[in-house]
Legacy VTK file of the C-alpha trace (Angstrom):
# vtk DataFile Version 3.0
C-alpha trace
ASCII
DATASET POLYDATA
POINTS 192 float
-6.958 -9.681 -37.968
-8.057 -11.371 -41.320
-10.706 -14.151 -41.460
-11.670 -16.349 -43.814
-15.091 -15.523 -45.512
-17.762 -17.965 -46.168
-18.759 -18.253 -50.148
-21.370 -20.908 -49.285
-24.081 -18.672 -47.893
-23.052 -15.539 -49.779
-26.118 -15.311 -52.039
-28.174 -14.773 -48.668
-29.183 -11.661 -46.875
-28.456 -10.983 -43.154
-31.766 -11.158 -42.561
-32.317 -14.488 -44.445
-29.553 -16.078 -42.438
-30.726 -14.732 -39.027
-34.351 -16.177 -39.885
-32.847 -19.597 -40.797
-30.490 -19.439 -37.434
-33.562 -18.924 -35.267
-35.384 -21.565 -37.040
-32.611 -24.230 -37.110
-30.231 -23.145 -34.574
-27.307 -24.416 -36.970
-24.010 -23.006 -35.906
-22.904 -23.133 -39.460
-25.543 -20.501 -40.358
-24.264 -18.283 -37.692
-20.651 -18.994 -38.309
-21.221 -17.574 -42.097
-23.375 -14.456 -40.784
-20.611 -13.345 -38.132
-17.741 -13.993 -40.366
-19.243 -11.288 -42.561
-18.433 -8.863 -39.864
-15.479 -10.077 -37.790
-13.508 -7.362 -39.230
-16.142 -4.995 -37.922
-16.366 -6.537 -34.447
-12.513 -6.831 -34.140
-12.454 -3.001 -35.021
-14.779 -1.876 -32.360
-13.107 -4.307 -29.690
-9.524 -2.728 -30.691
-11.037 0.516 -30.297
-12.296 0.038 -26.916
-10.026 -2.334 -25.415
-6.779 -0.836 -26.992
-4.987 -4.218 -26.981
-4.995 -6.599 -29.850
-4.923 -9.914 -27.667
-7.750 -8.788 -26.045
-9.609 -7.736 -28.880
-9.127 -11.136 -30.462
-10.348 -12.770 -27.447
-13.281 -10.514 -27.235
-14.202 -11.519 -30.868
-14.276 -14.882 -29.796
-16.303 -14.508 -26.821
-18.884 -12.136 -28.799
-19.384 -15.196 -31.021
-20.421 -17.278 -28.028
-22.753 -14.780 -26.757
-24.170 -14.683 -30.269
-25.229 -18.343 -29.948
-27.862 -17.686 -27.379
-28.605 -14.101 -27.793
-29.417 -14.131 -31.580
-32.244 -16.715 -30.691
-33.354 -14.579 -27.452
-33.907 -11.052 -29.366
-35.719 -9.754 -32.304
-32.947 -8.253 -34.663
-34.271 -6.115 -37.557
-30.551 -4.933 -38.645
-27.977 -7.473 -37.566
-24.944 -5.226 -38.566
-25.875 -2.242 -36.545
-27.301 -4.954 -33.801
-23.768 -6.697 -33.852
-21.886 -3.462 -33.653
-24.019 -2.447 -30.415
-23.570 -6.058 -28.698
-19.908 -5.788 -29.304
-19.554 -2.222 -28.114
-21.610 -3.490 -25.098
-19.339 -6.556 -24.458
-16.351 -4.305 -24.436
-17.588 -1.813 -22.064
-18.483 -4.222 -19.520
-15.155 -5.908 -19.941
-13.556 -2.434 -19.067
-15.710 -2.127 -16.151
-14.827 -5.328 -15.010
-11.344 -4.649 -15.372
-11.693 -1.562 -13.386
-12.600 -3.404 -10.419
-9.205 -4.935 -10.185
-6.524 -2.049 -9.614
-2.935 -2.524 -10.116
-0.945 -1.970 -6.947
2.732 -0.971 -6.847
5.017 -3.892 -5.782
8.570 -3.940 -4.603
10.167 -6.044 -7.104
12.409 -7.427 -4.865
9.817 -9.484 -3.027
8.414 -11.087 -6.355
8.879 -14.375 -7.002
11.377 -15.430 -9.597
12.338 -18.520 -11.269
14.565 -19.828 -8.630
12.668 -21.916 -5.914
13.703 -20.412 -2.807
12.376 -21.347 0.687
12.869 -19.998 3.910
14.793 -23.258 5.250
16.442 -23.657 2.069
16.135 -27.695 2.224
14.283 -28.089 -0.816
15.615 -28.912 -4.413
14.579 -28.933 -7.966
14.746 -32.751 -7.719
12.350 -32.341 -4.469
9.836 -30.058 -6.201
9.608 -32.285 -9.411
8.942 -35.399 -7.306
5.992 -33.318 -5.536
4.600 -31.939 -9.023
4.882 -35.504 -10.233
2.863 -36.835 -7.300
0.256 -34.067 -7.148
-0.153 -34.294 -11.154
-0.727 -37.990 -10.806
-3.346 -37.207 -8.191
-5.362 -34.847 -10.542
-8.587 -36.255 -11.776
-7.787 -37.889 -15.363
-9.288 -35.119 -17.475
-7.719 -32.527 -15.256
-4.162 -34.286 -15.628
-4.445 -34.806 -19.364
-5.425 -31.224 -20.033
-2.793 -29.700 -17.936
-0.136 -32.024 -19.194
-1.344 -31.007 -22.623
-1.236 -27.188 -21.935
1.755 -26.952 -19.839
4.165 -29.808 -20.757
3.386 -30.225 -24.305
2.679 -26.357 -25.099
-0.668 -27.109 -26.715
-3.253 -24.432 -27.141
-6.917 -24.593 -25.906
-8.156 -25.464 -29.740
-5.350 -28.058 -30.000
-6.438 -29.624 -26.829
-10.187 -29.672 -28.034
-9.086 -31.512 -31.120
-6.935 -34.196 -29.212
-9.511 -34.767 -26.223
-13.009 -34.104 -27.934
-13.884 -31.903 -24.829
-15.691 -28.648 -25.108
-13.363 -25.636 -25.099
-15.034 -24.077 -22.265
-14.364 -27.363 -20.174
-10.915 -27.641 -21.397
-10.509 -23.852 -20.094
-12.120 -24.803 -16.817
-10.109 -28.233 -16.289
-6.990 -26.327 -16.863
-7.600 -23.543 -14.509
-9.037 -25.947 -11.794
-6.017 -28.547 -12.407
-3.359 -25.627 -12.295
-5.131 -24.621 -8.730
-5.333 -28.332 -7.463
-1.742 -28.676 -8.492
-0.484 -25.660 -6.553
-2.299 -26.535 -3.610
-1.326 -30.086 -3.311
2.466 -28.789 -4.227
2.168 -26.384 -1.225
0.861 -29.056 1.233
3.329 -31.622 0.211
6.353 -28.909 1.025
4.689 -27.924 4.324
4.500 -31.835 5.314
8.087 -32.290 4.331
LINES 1 193
192 0 1 2 3 4 5 6 7 8 9 10 11 12 13 14 15 16 17 18 19 20 21 22 23 24 25 26 27 28 29 30 31 32 33 34 35 36 37 38 39 40 41 42 43 44 45 46 47 48 49 50 51 52 53 54 55 56 57 58 59 60 61 62 63 64 65 66 67 68 69 70 71 72 73 74 75 76 77 78 79 80 81 82 83 84 85 86 87 88 89 90 91 92 93 94 95 96 97 98 99 100 101 102 103 104 105 106 107 108 109 110 111 112 113 114 115 116 117 118 119 120 121 122 123 124 125 126 127 128 129 130 131 132 133 134 135 136 137 138 139 140 141 142 143 144 145 146 147 148 149 150 151 152 153 154 155 156 157 158 159 160 161 162 163 164 165 166 167 168 169 170 171 172 173 174 175 176 177 178 179 180 181 182 183 184 185 186 187 188 189 190 191
């Protein structure tokens, strides 16, 4: 997972960047410092999580943790402190994931791409009509982010650029919008 390294702060030590970041909370300083060790963090995450996509996500999540944790804690040796932070992050994720056990499911009862209802009265046209109705009834931001994500195939970062909404809020809007859309459609289909 290659990352672009910052040359702007290449003459400064880790300790100088940590100190400057704690004083100013300047994310550019933190980014320059973190970019020095993203390969290390990715390697740690890949070792523990054993999945490239999960490891990439963890690298981003660890950066988000750094924003507040680096200010909060006394850090003497950034590289070793970051290694431990990455390791702990991955171990916590593994623990969280173990709480959710996979169950064996009979594949014949799984939902497929066809829209099948017990009464067989609904068509794809009906479903589209319900979806459009429910989409129009979402809040403005939820509707826009859901449309960008699902209908325009935009990723979270692209939606952030288009809308100016923070990344975490985009994620929340999409998740809540999807849930609200599903609940509304289920309700519409029951009413019909």
